[in-house]
RODO-2510 file (C-alpha; in nm, 4 decimals, decimal comma):
residues 365
     n   res          X          Y          Z
     1     m     9,7089    10,9828     9,2062
     2     f     9,9533    11,2728     9,2324
     3     r    10,2481    11,0319     9,2311
     4     e    10,2533    10,7183     9,0209
     5     t    10,3257    10,4738     9,3012
     6     w    10,0413    10,2695     9,4432
     7     i     9,9378     9,9621     9,6394
     8     t     9,6602     9,7361     9,5122
     9     i     9,4674     9,5222     9,7614
    10     d     9,2883     9,2157     9,6223
    11     l     8,9805     9,1720     9,8420
    12     n     8,8931     8,8430     9,6728
    13     a     9,2166     8,7019     9,8143
    14     f     9,1369     8,8510    10,1566
    15     e     8,7908     8,6919    10,1522
    16     q     8,9357     8,3557    10,0500
    17     n     9,1916     8,3661    10,3322
    18     l     8,9313     8,4483    10,5942
    19     k     8,7051     8,1685    10,4734
    20     h     8,9929     7,9245    10,5199
    21     f     9,0240     8,0165    10,8882
    22     q     8,6479     8,0197    10,9390
    23     t     8,6462     7,6451    10,8632
    24     k     8,8155     7,5982    11,2040
    25     n     8,4711     7,6413    11,3641
    26     k     8,5966     7,9058    11,6032
    27     e     8,5207     8,2769    11,6147
    28     v     8,7723     8,4538    11,3929
    29     i     8,9109     8,7707    11,5495
    30     l     9,0698     8,9705    11,2681
    31     v     9,3899     9,1382    11,3843
    32     a     9,3914     9,4802    11,2197
    33     k     9,6633     9,6609    11,4141
    34     a     9,9273     9,8731    11,2389
    35     n     9,6805     9,9882    10,9730
    36     a     9,5769     9,6262    10,9084
    37     y     9,9382     9,5260    10,8521
    38     g     9,9771     9,8043    10,5983
    39     h     9,6636     9,7151    10,4014
    40     g     9,4378     9,9940    10,5327
    41     d     9,2438     9,9304    10,8525
    42     i     8,9111    10,0946    10,7699
    43     e     8,8766     9,9351    10,4286
    44     m     8,9835     9,5864    10,5423
    45     c     8,7690     9,5901    10,8558
    46     r     8,4647     9,7198    10,6709
    47     f     8,4974     9,4517    10,4051
    48     a     8,5505     9,1784    10,6672
    49     y     8,2430     9,2969    10,8575
    50     e     8,0118     9,3443    10,5596
    51     h     8,1243     9,0555    10,3359
    52     c     8,2928     8,7932    10,5557
    53     n     8,0833     8,7731    10,8730
    54     i     8,3661     8,9014    11,0933
    55     h     8,2353     9,0622    11,4123
    56     w     8,5512     9,0895    11,6230
    57     i     8,8744     9,2678    11,5441
    58     a     9,1856     9,3226    11,7543
    59     v     9,4175     9,6230    11,7499
    60     s     9,7226     9,7325    11,9441
    61     s     9,6032    10,0541    12,1064
    62     l     9,2997    10,2566    12,2024
    63     d     9,3613    10,5186    11,9353
    64     e     9,3522    10,2494    11,6654
    65     a     9,0302    10,1166    11,8184
    66     c     8,8608    10,4579    11,8329
    67     h     8,9596    10,5304    11,4729
    68     i     8,8007    10,2081    11,3461
    69     h     8,4970    10,2396    11,5749
    70     s     8,4236    10,5866    11,4375
    71     h     8,3894    10,4357    11,0876
    72     i     8,2415    10,0920    11,1690
    73     p     8,0502    10,1171    11,4989
    74     g     7,9028     9,7673    11,4666
    75     l     8,2352     9,5911    11,5179
    76     q     8,3485     9,4516    11,8524
    77     i     8,7027     9,5761    11,9119
    78     l     8,9645     9,4340    12,1483
    79     v     9,2738     9,6385    12,2364
    80     l     9,5591     9,3901    12,2779
    81     g     9,8112     9,6332    12,4252
    82     h     9,8364     9,8466    12,7362
    83     t     9,5861    10,1316    12,7757
    84     p     9,6758    10,4138    13,0187
    85     i     9,4334    10,4258    13,3122
    86     m     9,3470    10,7901    13,2376
    87     h     9,1822    10,6776    12,9108
    88     i     8,9475    10,4202    13,0643
    89     p     8,6472    10,6616    13,0313
    90     t     8,7082    10,6790    12,6560
    91     a     8,7032    10,3007    12,6254
    92     i     8,3792    10,2834    12,8242
    93     k     8,2172    10,5587    12,6173
    94     q     8,3168    10,3950    12,2875
    95     g     8,2267    10,0418    12,4030
    96     i     8,5784     9,9161    12,3341
    97     t     8,7110     9,6072    12,5106
    98     l     9,0451     9,6442    12,6871
    99     t     9,3147     9,4018    12,7913
   100     i     9,3850     9,3646    13,1629
   101     p     9,7605     9,2959    13,1619
   102     s     9,8256     9,2423    13,5328
   103     l     9,6913     9,2507    13,8880
   104     d     9,8581     9,5879    13,9387
   105     y     9,6623     9,7263    13,6444
   106     a     9,3346     9,5906    13,7825
   107     n     9,4118     9,7497    14,1212
   108     a     9,4805    10,0847    13,9508
   109     l     9,1376    10,0978    13,7843
   110     p     8,8794    10,3359    13,9321
   111     a     8,6935    10,1908    14,2310
   112     i     8,3808    10,1636    14,0195
   113     s     8,4496    10,0781    13,6558
   114     s     8,1074     9,9578    13,5475
   115     g     8,0639     9,9743    13,1732
   116     l     8,4217     9,8622    13,1095
   117     h     8,4535     9,5401    12,9096
   118     a     8,7776     9,3482    12,9404
   119     h     8,9742     9,0365    12,8462
   120     i     9,2386     8,9230    13,0936
   121     k     9,5818     8,8431    12,9501
   122     i     9,7754     8,5404    13,0801
   123     d    10,1519     8,5261    13,0361
   124     t    10,2418     8,1706    12,9325
   125     g    10,5962     8,2412    12,8204
   126     m    10,6231     8,5598    12,6132
   127     n    10,7088     8,7624    12,9278
   128     r    10,5447     9,0642    12,7741
   129     l    10,1986     9,1271    12,9250
   130     g     9,9780     8,9062    13,1404
   131     c     9,9179     8,7404    13,4752
   132     k    10,2082     8,5096    13,5548
   133     n    10,0385     8,2478    13,7729
   134     l     9,7044     8,1153    13,8951
   135     a     9,7103     8,3159    14,2181
   136     e     9,7523     8,6431    14,0273
   137     l     9,4766     8,5451    13,7841
   138     k     9,2322     8,4645    14,0634
   139     e     9,3045     8,7883    14,2463
   140     t     9,2746     8,9881    13,9244
   141     i     8,9312     8,8381    13,8611
   142     a     8,8237     8,9212    14,2162
   143     v     8,9385     9,2825    14,1865
   144     l     8,7645     9,3291    13,8519
   145     q     8,4406     9,1819    13,9856
   146     q     8,4576     9,4122    14,2864
   147     k     8,4978     9,7096    14,0528
   148     q     8,2060     9,5897    13,8356
   149     v     8,4151     9,5317    13,5255
   150     s     8,2571     9,2983    13,2706
   151     i     8,5112     9,0161    13,2244
   152     d     8,4301     8,8947    12,8748
   153     g     8,7355     8,6899    12,7886
   154     v     9,0783     8,5516    12,8642
   155     f     9,3719     8,5024    12,6304
   156     s     9,7408     8,4356    12,5881
   157     h     9,9815     8,4354    12,2937
   158     y    10,2022     8,1693    12,1371
   159     a    10,5713     8,2541    12,1072
   160     c    10,6958     7,9781    11,8757
   161     s    10,3967     7,8507    11,6793
   162     d    10,5852     7,8962    11,3511
   163     d    10,8146     7,6076    11,4553
   164     q    10,6414     7,2721    11,4909
   165     q    10,9595     7,1172    11,6315
   166     n    10,9496     7,3514    11,9305
   167     d    10,7472     7,2030    12,2171
   168     m    10,6919     7,5437    12,3784
   169     t    10,3585     7,5825    12,1972
   170     s    10,2069     7,2719    12,3548
   171     q    10,3501     7,3754    12,6930
   172     q    10,1891     7,7170    12,6608
   173     l     9,8520     7,5670    12,5727
   174     k     9,8676     7,3330    12,8727
   175     q     9,9606     7,6159    13,1109
   176     f     9,6858     7,8374    12,9687
   177     q     9,4255     7,5627    12,9942
   178     d     9,5257     7,4706    13,3514
   179     m     9,5043     7,8324    13,4688
   180     v     9,1701     7,9025    13,3013
   181     m     9,0124     7,5787    13,4212
   182     n     9,1212     7,6322    13,7804
   183     c     9,0554     8,0039    13,8259
   184     g     8,6897     7,9591    13,9247
   185     y     8,5469     8,1799    13,6487
   186     t     8,3702     8,0947    13,3232
   187     f     8,4899     8,3196    13,0412
   188     p     8,2666     8,3815    12,7369
   189     w     8,5697     8,4087    12,5080
   190     i     8,8877     8,2000    12,5352
   191     h     9,1685     8,2454    12,2803
   192     i     9,5409     8,1835    12,2455
   193     a     9,6076     8,0910    11,8807
   194     n     9,7503     8,3264    11,6225
   195     t     9,7615     8,2394    11,2498
   196     d    10,0217     7,9629    11,2795
   197     g     9,8894     7,8440    11,6146
   198     s     9,5447     7,7925    11,4648
   199     q     9,6978     7,5484    11,2159
   200     c     9,9597     7,3623    11,4181
   201     m     9,7496     7,3166    11,7347
   202     d     9,4085     7,1505    11,7321
   203     d     9,2351     7,2200    12,0623
   204     s     8,8748     7,1972    12,1723
   205     f     8,9336     7,4215    12,4725
   206     t     8,9363     7,7624    12,3039
   207     n     8,6479     7,9131    12,1079
   208     a     8,8231     8,1919    11,9162
   209     i     9,1389     8,2437    11,7109
   210     r     9,3217     8,5668    11,6337
   211     i     9,4145     8,5847    11,2662
   212     g     9,6574     8,8523    11,1569
   213     l     9,9164     8,7735    10,8901
   214     g     9,7146     8,4777    10,7620
   215     a     9,4222     8,7008    10,6698
   216     y     9,6552     8,9011    10,4469
   217     g     9,7976     8,5935    10,2772
   218     f    10,0884     8,4433    10,4712
   219     s    10,1279     8,1367    10,6906
   220     t    10,4028     7,8916    10,7796
   221     y    10,1811     7,5882    10,7214
   222     q     9,9298     7,6802    10,4531
   223     t     9,9512     7,8280    10,1052
   224     l     9,7312     8,1355    10,1179
   225     s     9,6661     8,4227     9,8782
   226     p     9,8666     8,7430     9,9332
   227     c     9,6401     9,0459     9,9074
   228     l     9,8905     9,3222     9,8430
   229     s    10,0919     9,4292     9,5415
   230     l    10,3108     9,7380     9,5083
   231     k    10,3810     9,9061     9,1760
   232     t    10,5181    10,2275     9,0373
   233     k    10,6023    10,3795     8,6991
   234     i    10,9183    10,5080     8,5377
   235     v    10,9298    10,8882     8,5535
   236     l    11,2613    10,9371     8,3725
   237     t    11,4828    10,7241     8,1489
   238     k    11,8376    10,8216     8,0579
   239     q    12,1503    10,6638     7,9164
   240     i    12,4644    10,6869     8,1267
   241     e    12,8232    10,6117     8,0369
   242     k    13,0670    10,3613     8,1831
   243     g    13,2031    10,4795     8,5180
   244     e    12,9231    10,7272     8,5928
   245     p    12,8029    10,7207     8,9576
   246     v    12,4433    10,6821     9,0688
   247     s    12,2786    10,8280     9,3807
   248     y    12,4134    10,9257     9,7234
   249     s    12,7685    10,8302     9,8236
   250     s    12,8297    10,7031     9,4679
   251     t    12,8046    10,3413     9,5822
   252     y    12,7254    10,2308     9,2259
   253     h    12,9142    10,3057     8,9055
   254     a    12,7992    10,1947     8,5614
   255     q    13,0041     9,9014     8,4328
   256     d    12,9360    10,0039     8,0744
   257     q    12,7027    10,2280     7,8806
   258     q    12,3540    10,1496     8,0152
   259     w    11,9943    10,2622     8,0473
   260     l    11,8901    10,3980     8,3866
   261     a    11,5384    10,4741     8,5065
   262     t    11,4118    10,6743     8,8027
   263     i    11,1019    10,5580     8,9912
   264     p    10,9078    10,7641     9,2504
   265     i    10,9401    10,5564     9,5684
   266     g    11,1920    10,5708     9,8516
   267     y    11,2609    10,4905    10,2123
   268     a    11,0009    10,7432    10,3362
   269     d    10,7460    10,5170    10,1679
   270     g    10,8822    10,2134    10,3517
   271     w    11,1005    10,1030    10,0613
   272     s    11,4092    10,0356    10,2701
   273     r    11,7621    10,1446    10,1796
   274     k    11,8509     9,7758    10,2113
   275     q    11,6599     9,7151     9,8868
   276     e    11,9649     9,8359     9,6925
   277     g    12,0736     9,5600     9,4541
   278     r    11,7423     9,3722     9,4588
   279     t    11,5389     9,2790     9,1515
   280     v    11,2178     9,4434     9,0297
   281     y    11,0174     9,3583     8,7199
   282     l    10,8928     9,5354     8,4095
   283     q    10,6263     9,2870     8,3019
   284     d    10,8288     8,9627     8,2858
   285     t    11,1670     9,1335     8,2520
   286     p    11,3912     9,1700     8,5600
   287     a    11,5812     9,4889     8,6365
   288     t    11,8092     9,5836     8,9243
   289     l    11,7825     9,8604     9,1841
   290     v    12,1161    10,0435     9,1754
   291     g    12,2633    10,3122     9,3965
   292     r    12,1375    10,4209     9,7350
   293     i    11,7609    10,4303     9,7824
   294     c    11,6659    10,7968     9,8338
   295     m    11,3910    10,9317    10,0552
   296     d    11,1415    10,9658     9,7688
   297     q    11,3044    10,8047     9,4642
   298     c    11,5346    10,5277     9,3515
   299     m    11,6985    10,4135     9,0295
   300     i    11,6980    10,0921     8,8324
   301     h    11,9432     9,9538     8,5770
   302     l    11,7349     9,8630     8,2726
   303     p    11,8308     9,5757     8,0412
   304     k    11,7180     9,7916     7,7476
   305     y    11,5347    10,1176     7,6833
   306     y    11,1897    10,1525     7,8458
   307     p    10,9860    10,4720     7,8089
   308     v    10,8497    10,6977     8,0810
   309     g    10,5233    10,5530     8,2117
   310     t    10,6354    10,1893     8,2007
   311     e    10,4935     9,9984     8,4975
   312     v    10,7398     9,8521     8,7492
   313     e    10,6452     9,5723     8,9893
   314     l    10,8074     9,5990     9,3332
   315     i    10,5840     9,3459     9,5122
   316     g    10,3518     9,1125     9,3251
   317     d    10,3423     8,8020     9,1087
   318     h    10,7161     8,8111     9,0388
   319     v    10,8427     8,9552     9,3685
   320     s    10,7186     8,7852     9,6846
   321     i    10,7157     8,9571    10,0220
   322     l    10,8542     8,6313    10,1598
   323     d    11,1560     8,6607     9,9296
   324     i    11,2083     9,0259    10,0186
   325     a    11,1924     8,9440    10,3903
   326     k    11,4409     8,6598    10,3494
   327     d    11,6833     8,8749    10,1500
   328     l    11,6633     9,1582    10,4033
   329     d    11,6905     8,9221    10,7037
   330     t    11,3549     9,0228    10,8457
   331     i    10,9920     8,9020    10,8484
   332     p    10,6903     8,9774    10,6249
   333     y    10,5267     9,1714    10,9098
   334     e    10,8001     9,4349    10,8948
   335     i    10,7904     9,4692    10,5169
   336     l    10,4121     9,5174    10,5193
   337     t    10,3777     9,7469    10,8196
   338     c    10,6576     9,9762    10,7010
   339     l    10,4687    10,0667    10,3831
   340     s    10,3851    10,4313    10,4423
   341     d    10,0457    10,5966    10,4136
   342     r    10,2098    10,8208    10,1529
   343     i    10,1316    10,5370     9,9139
   344     p     9,7629    10,5302     9,8116
   345     r     9,5755    10,1998     9,8379
   346     i     9,3421    10,0813     9,5624
   347     y     9,0899     9,8092     9,6518
   348     t     8,9608     9,5600     9,3976
   349     y     8,6881     9,2987     9,4269
   350     q     8,5513     9,0728     9,1567
   351     h     8,7793     9,2411     8,9013
   352     k     8,6475     9,5888     8,9780
   353     t     8,7948     9,8810     9,1705
   354     i     8,5654     9,9408     9,4676
   355     g     8,7686    10,1756     9,6852
   356     y     9,0587    10,4144     9,7158
   357     s     9,2408    10,5326    10,0262
   358     s     9,4895    10,8150    10,0728
   359     p     9,5005    11,0269    10,3904
   360     r     9,6284    11,3204    10,1863
   361     f     9,3506    11,3090     9,9308
   362     e     9,0169    11,2019    10,0713
   363     h     8,8158    11,0327     9,7988
   364     d     8,5595    10,7538     9,7991
   365     e     8,4343    10,5525     9,5066
***
C-alpha cells in the first residue's frame, strides 16, 4: 500500500450472513450496487458465486452490470434502475436483465426486442419506478410480448420495512400480490422483500428476496456480522502547546499541552468533515478527532505519546458503523457507499488474506 489507510473485508462474516438469508428457502438475489455497498463489487460477487451458491445479483445501472459481467460471466444480473433505450443492444449482447419501469418505457423499446430479458417493476407506494395499477401492468405485458421480450420476473420494493409498527409494508405486499395474481401472466421470478422485509414479512407468494445491507452485516431485526473494518496508521506525532490551533479555520485550540497525531485519511476518502469530534481507537484506548477533517488527512488528540506507525481503528470492533450513522444523523448505507476507491480493500477468509483490490494499483493474490 502506498498510503497506510486500508479497508479489511471479512469474507467469513459475509458467508455467514448470506447463509442466514438462504434459510428463508427463497432465491437470494445479492444486491451489489454502489461497488457492493463500498465492499468491492467484483470480489464480493465472485466470492458469493463461487463459495455461497449465489446465482443472481442486482445492481443499479447497466454500467455496473457490464463491469461485473466482464469478470464473472456466469452470474445472472438484474439492473434495478432505469436503462436508456439506446443501450438496449448492449444489455441483449451481454445477457443482462433489465427493469421495465413503465408502460411508456415498454412502448419506447424497439419494435422487435427479442433477446432482451426483463423484470417488470410495480409501484406499490415508493412512487419511484414501476407500473401504478393493474391496467398499466397488463398493457405493459402485452406490449413486451408483442415485441418478443422475455418477461422473466416481476418485483416491487418496500418503503417502510424497517418499522414493524408501520402497516404500509403489509399494504404493499397485498397490492403487489393482487396485481400479479390478476394480470394474466405467470412470472418465473417474483420478489418484493429487501433485507428487513425478508425478516418482518413471511409470505409464500414470492420466490426470491433481494439482500443488500444484510449481506454486509446490518439489519433492523437480526444481529448479523459486519464485514468491513477501516484502519489507518499514525504518520506524524507532535506535541503542541496550550492555545495552538489545529487544521483549517482554526476550529480547535489545544486546551493544554497535548500530543497530536496526523493520520492519512480525509473527506476525499469518504471520511466526512462531520467526523470532527468523534472517537477513534488505538487498540483499546480512545482518542478524539480534532480540527477540521482535510481532504486527505486529519488529526487526533492523543491521551499520551504514540509513535509513528501506531494503528488507528476508525471502523471496527470498537467503532460501529451504526454508531457513526446515528451520530452523523444518517444511515449505514451512506457511510459505507461513501468510502472511496482511493482506499484499498484487503479480503480475508479463514484467517488468511486471499485478495487485494485497488483501482490505482492492479494486483491479485
